[in-house]
Every structure is written in structure tokens, then in C-alpha cells.
N, C-alpha and C positions, 0 to 999 in steps of 0.2 A: 692778375690771375696766374696761378701756378702753371708751369710747363710740366706735364706728365707724359711719359712715353706711352703711346698707345691710346691717348685721349686727345681729341681735337674739338675745339669749340668754334662753331661757325657763327659769325655775327652779321647783323644787318648793316646796311650802309651807315647807319648812325652809331654803330658800335655796340648795339644791344645783343647779348647772347640769344641765339635763335635755335640752333641745332647742336647736338652733341654726338660726335662720332667716337665709338669706343671699340678698340680691338678686342674682340671676344676671346681670342686665344690668350691674351695677356691678362684680361680682367674679367674672366667668366664669372667668378664668385660675386663680384660687385654688380654685374649685370643681372645675375640671378636674384640677388637681394633687392635690386631696384624694381625688377618686375614684380616680385612678391609684394613690395610696399604699394606699388600702383594697383595691383589686384585687390589688396586688402582695403585700400581707400575707396575703390569702386564699389565695395560691398558694405560700406558703413551704414547705409540706410536700409539694408535688407533686414527682414525680421529674424530674430534669433530663437534658438531652441535651448531651453535649460539643459545643462549637462546630464542631470538626473533622468530627464525624459529620454535622452539619447541612449544612456546606459540601459534603461529598461527595455527599449526597443531592441537593442543588441542582444541582451539576455534572452528575450522572448524569441528572437530569431534563432539563436543557438539551441534553445530548448526544443523548438519545433524540428530542427534538423536531427537531433539525437533520436527521436522516436520514429 
């Protein structure tokens, strides 16, 4: 495994990677991307709304505010 500054892999007694410690000051962008991926994966089975339906709701909301 590569040695990277600010990243440490904690392994089990058998040598299997178990935890990852990341220096957020050095790797904030990577951590942010990782959290985004984890969040997206957690929502894979949620129901979706077609984009056109969302656009129509937004348009209707703005039309109501103008009057």
C-alpha cells in the first residue's frame, strides 16, 4: 500500500485494513468527495422524481410568489 502524507490505514491483527485516518486539513477535497459518494450510495433505492416534474413545481412556486 502506498504511503501518503496525512493518510493512515489502521489494520486488524491479521493485517486486514479496518480504519482510515485522513488529515482533513491536507485532504479536505478528497474527504468531501468521499462523503458525497457515501451519501449518494445510501440514496440509491429512494424513489426518484422526473426532472420535468421538478421544473413544473418550481415554475408554479415562482408564479405564485409574483402575484
